N, C-alpha and C positions, 0 to 999 in steps of 0.2 A: 504494500500500500504506500509506503514512504517513497518508493521509486516512482510512483505515478503522480504524486503531488508536485506542484510547482514550488510551494513554500517549504520551510524547514520541517524536519521530522519532529515528533513529540519529545524526544530525548536526545542528548548529544550522542549517546552510544548508537542509537538507531540512525542518526545522521551520518556517523562515521561508517557504519555498515552499508548504508545505501550509497554513499560516495565510493567506497571500495568496489562494490558490485557494479555500479554504473561505469566508473572509470575503467574497470577491468573489462567490461563488455565492449566499450568503445575501442579499447586497445586490441582486444581479440578480433573485433570486426575489421579494423583498418590495417592491422599488422599481420594477422595470421590468416583469416578467412578470405579477405579481399586485398591482398598486398599490391596488386597491380591496378586496382580500381581508382586510386588517387595518386597524385604525385607526392613525393617525399615531404615537401613543405606543407602541403594541405593535410597530410596525415598528422603531422606534429601540431599544426594549427588547430585541427579538430580536437585532438587530445588536450591541448592547452586550454581551449575554450571550455571543454568539459570540466577541467580542474577549476578554472576561474568561476564557472557557474556554481560549483559546490562551495567554493570559498565565500561567495556572496550569500549563498543559501545559509551557510553556517553563521555568517555575520548577522544575518537577519534573525536567526534563531537565538542568538546569545541573550537578548533581553528577556525573552520568554523563558529560557532555561534558568536564568538567574532568579526569577521570581518564585521558583518552586522550592 
C-alpha cells in the first residue's frame, strides 16, 4: 500500500522499506531486464530521480512522524 501512495508512509520504517523496494525495482528494470532500452545517462537519471523522489517523500513525512 505504501508503494502506491504519493505521500509518505505511516512510519519511517515503512518509508525506508518502500524506498528500498521501489529503488530496487527501478534499478532491476533499467539495468538488468531492459539494459538496452535506455541510454546510459537516462538510466542513471531515472534512478537518480527515483532517489530524489523518496528523499522529498521522507522530508514531507518527518513532521508527521515527529508528532507520534
